[in-house]
SENUFI-215656 format. One record per residue (C-alpha): x, y, z; residue in three letters. Coordinates in steps of 0.2 Angstrom, whole numbers, padded with zeros to 4 digits, always signed. Layout:
XYZALA/...
//
This chain:
+0017+0113+0371MET/+0035+0120+0370THR/+0044+0124+0353PRO/+0056+0110+0356GLU/+0042+0097+0358ILE/+0033+0104+0343ALA/+0050+0102+0333ALA/+0051+0084+0338ARG/+0033+0080+0333ARG/+0036+0089+0316ILE/+0052+0078+0313ALA/+0041+0062+0317ILE/+0027+0068+0306THR/+0040+0071+0292SER/+0047+0054+0293MET/+0030+0046+0291LEU/+0024+0058+0277VAL/+0041+0055+0268SER/+0039+0036+0269ALA/+0021+0037+0262GLY/+0026+0049+0248LEU/+0041+0039+0243ALA/+0031+0023+0242ALA/+0018+0031+0232ALA/+0030+0040+0220LYS/+0041+0025+0217ILE/+0026+0013+0215THR/+0016+0024+0203ILE/+0032+0030+0194GLY/+0037+0012+0190LEU/+0019+0007+0184HIS/+0018+0023+0174ALA/+0035+0022+0166SER/+0040+0039+0173SER/+0058+0042+0177THR/+0055+0059+0184ALA/+0042+0052+0197THR/+0053+0037+0202VAL/+0068+0049+0204SER/+0058+0061+0215ASP/+0052+0045+0225GLY/+0070+0040+0228ILE/+0074+0058+0235GLU/+0058+0056+0247SER/+0065+0040+0253ALA/+0081+0048+0259SER/+0070+0061+0268ASP/+0065+0047+0280VAL/+0083+0045+0286LEU/+0087+0063+0287THR/+0071+0067+0297SER/+0076+0053+0309GLY/+0094+0060+0311LEU/+0086+0077+0315VAL/+0074+0069+0328LEU/+0089+0060+0336LEU/+0099+0076+0336GLY/+0085+0086+0344LEU/+0082+0073+0358ILE/+0101+0072+0363ILE/+0103+0091+0362ALA/+0090+0093+0375ALA/+0100+0083+0388LYS/+0107+0094+0402PRO/+0126+0096+0404PRO/+0136+0084+0413ASP/+0154+0081+0420SER/+0160+0075+0403GLU/+0150+0088+0393HIS/+0150+0104+0402PRO/+0143+0114+0387TYR/+0129+0102+0385GLY/+0125+0090+0370HIS/+0120+0103+0358GLY/+0134+0100+0346ARG/+0127+0083+0341LEU/+0112+0092+0334GLU/+0123+0102+0323THR/+0132+0086+0318ILE/+0116+0079+0313SER/+0113+0093+0301ALA/+0130+0090+0293LEU/+0126+0072+0291VAL/+0109+0077+0283VAL/+0119+0088+0270GLY/+0131+0073+0266MET/+0116+0061+0264ILE/+0108+0074+0252LEU/+0124+0075+0242ALA/+0125+0056+0240ALA/+0106+0055+0236SER/+0108+0069+0223GLY/+0122+0060+0214VAL/+0112+0043+0215LEU/+0096+0051+0208ILE/+0105+0059+0193ALA/+0114+0043+0188PHE/+0099+0032+0192GLU/+0088+0043+0181SER/+0099+0040+0166LEU/+0100+0022+0170HIS/+0081+0020+0171LEU/+0079+0030+0155SER/+0090+0018+0145THR/+0078+0003+0148GLY/+0062+0012+0146SER/+0054+0014+0129SER/+0036+0017+0135HIS/+0029+0034+0136ALA/+0024+0039+0154PRO/+0006+0037+0159ALA/-0004+0053+0164PRO/-0008+0047+0182TYR/+0011+0049+0186ALA/+0008+0067+0189VAL/-0004+0065+0205TRP/+0010+0059+0217PRO/+0021+0074+0212LEU/+0007+0086+0214ILE/+0002+0079+0231ALA/+0021+0079+0236SER/+0023+0098+0232ILE/+0007+0103+0242ALA/+0012+0092+0257ILE/+0030+0097+0257LYS/+0026+0116+0256SER/+0016+0114+0273ILE/+0030+0104+0281MET/+0044+0116+0275SER/+0035+0131+0282THR/+0032+0122+0299ALA/+0051+0117+0300LYS/+0057+0135+0295TRP/+0046+0142+0309HIS/+0051+0131+0323TYR/+0069+0129+0317GLY/+0072+0147+0318ARG/+0062+0149+0334LYS/+0073+0136+0343ILE/+0089+0139+0333GLN/+0090+0121+0327SER/+0102+0118+0313SER/+0095+0101+0310GLY/+0077+0107+0308LEU/+0083+0121+0297ILE/+0093+0109+0287ALA/+0077+0098+0285ASP/+0067+0113+0280ALA/+0080+0116+0266TRP/+0077+0097+0262ASN/+0059+0100+0260ASP/+0062+0116+0250THR/+0072+0106+0238VAL/+0058+0093+0238ASP/+0046+0106+0231ILE/+0059+0112+0218LEU/+0063+0094+0213SER/+0045+0089+0213GLY/+0041+0104+0202SER/+0055+0100+0190THR/+0050+0082+0189ALA/+0032+0088+0186LEU/+0038+0100+0172LEU/+0048+0086+0163GLY/+0034+0074+0164LEU/+0021+0087+0159GLY/+0031+0091+0143LEU/+0032+0073+0139THR/+0014+0070+0141LEU/+0010+0086+0131LEU/+0020+0081+0116ASN/+0028+0064+0117PRO/+0036+0065+0101GLU/+0044+0082+0103ARG/+0048+0081+0121PHE/+0052+0063+0123ALA/+0068+0066+0133ALA/+0060+0079+0145ALA/+0054+0066+0158ASP/+0072+0059+0158ARG/+0080+0076+0159ILE/+0068+0081+0173GLY/+0074+0066+0183GLY/+0092+0070+0181SER/+0089+0088+0185ALA/+0081+0083+0202VAL/+0098+0075+0207GLY/+0107+0091+0202VAL/+0096+0102+0213ILE/+0098+0090+0228VAL/+0117+0091+0226VAL/+0117+0110+0226PHE/+0106+0111+0242LEU/+0117+0098+0250ALA/+0132+0110+0247ILE/+0122+0124+0255ARG/+0118+0114+0271VAL/+0136+0107+0273VAL/+0143+0124+0272ARG/+0131+0132+0285ASP/+0134+0118+0297THR/+0153+0118+0295MET/+0153+0137+0299LEU/+0144+0133+0315GLN/+0157+0119+0320LEU/+0171+0131+0316MET/+0163+0143+0330ASP/+0159+0156+0318THR/+0152+0172+0327MET/+0134+0177+0325PRO/+0130+0193+0315ASP/+0136+0210+0322PRO/+0118+0215+0327GLU/+0116+0200+0338ALA/+0133+0204+0347MET/+0128+0222+0349ASP/+0112+0216+0358ARG/+0123+0206+0370ILE/+0135+0221+0373ARG/+0120+0233+0376MET/+0112+0221+0388THR/+0128+0220+0398GLY/+0132+0238+0398LEU/+0115+0242+0405ALA/+0119+0234+0422VAL/+0125+0247+0435PRO/+0143+0247+0438GLY/+0148+0241+0421VAL/+0160+0254+0414LEU/+0164+0244+0397GLY/+0165+0228+0388ILE/+0182+0225+0381GLU/+0179+0208+0372LYS/+0164+0198+0368CYS/+0164+0181+0359PHE/+0150+0169+0356ALA/+0149+0151+0349ARG/+0135+0140+0345LYS/+0133+0123+0354THR/+0117+0115+0346GLY/+0101+0125+0349LEU/+0109+0140+0359LYS/+0125+0150+0360TRP/+0138+0152+0374HIS/+0146+0169+0377VAL/+0163+0174+0383ASP/+0163+0192+0390LEU/+0177+0203+0396HIS/+0169+0215+0408LEU/+0177+0232+0414GLU/+0173+0239+0431VAL/+0181+0252+0443ASP/+0198+0245+0448PRO/+0196+0252+0465ALA/+0181+0240+0467MET/+0182+0225+0479SER/+0183+0208+0472VAL/+0166+0204+0480TYR/+0157+0219+0472ASP/+0165+0216+0455SER/+0159+0198+0457HIS/+0141+0203+0461GLU/+0141+0214+0445ILE/+0148+0200+0434ALA/+0134+0189+0441THR/+0120+0202+0437LEU/+0127+0204+0419VAL/+0127+0185+0417ARG/+0109+0184+0423GLU/+0103+0199+0413LYS/+0110+0192+0397ILE/+0103+0175+0400ARG/+0085+0182+0404ASP/+0084+0195+0390GLU/+0093+0186+0376VAL/+0083+0170+0374ASP/+0096+0162+0362TRP/+0110+0163+0374VAL/+0113+0147+0385ALA/+0126+0154+0397ASP/+0139+0168+0399VAL/+0157+0166+0405LEU/+0162+0183+0413VAL/+0180+0189+0415HIS/+0182+0205+0425VAL/+0195+0217+0421GLU/+0199+0235+0427PRO/+0192+0249+0417HIS/+0207+0258+0409MET/+0201+0275+0409LEU/+0197+0274+0428ALA/+0214+0266+0431THR/+0223+0281+0422ILE/+0212+0294+0431SER/+0216+0286+0448SER/+0234+0286+0444ARG/+0234+0304+0440LYS/+0224+0308+0456ASN/+0237+0299+0466GLY/+0251+0309+0458LYS/+0243+0325+0462SER/
//
């Protein structure tokens, strides 16, 4: 099973798990009069939509390039991650306000059994988050990594809700407001996560370069090809799951067009073979400046 197929299965599983957790937390939270549990259930309900968007992005990103999309369909996978971040931000604001609204109409102390769906959610989301981080990084999926962040905040929000509910159950008179505050805190945590996800995806849509170590790996791979005298420019931009590279290759100016083309082809193939996160390389051949100066001097002498 390829990492791409595994990622899709994880997204589908995440949708089913989130739906079950949302139903359990909202139902039990309402019966147990726990604002924090209901708030965490609302956040889990939004996870069904976000995991669905991630799944859609992964499916479309896998489509091969065509005449209208020569760079492939990978950008939709990045856009799906951006939408996930926006949905998270809206969900966070909704949860915070809904927690305050629910707390105004509740005069009953929460029931102790409201803690169980929160504990189950923290355990299950820990497993899901680890799996999404692993495969998201393996296939360079912005959407899956965004969903992993989503699961991470589920763990934090669930822990916050559990803490607030626990304090209320421990001493209802002294910590009567802890459950309500915990529900609002869940919303605040979700908003901060959303800002992080939106920022990361916006940087990708703006064609932000990868880290210097990654670019050095591309340069070193290209320079290892016989006949390559230098690399003047090297740019990369992410289009979904992989990167497209633009390379300015320097060769001997006395070399024929055919020979320089062959070297450029070897560089392209070598980078694609050895750097697994590169989808394609566009090579522009230029004369090596030192070789050009040397040939001019020899001509004068």
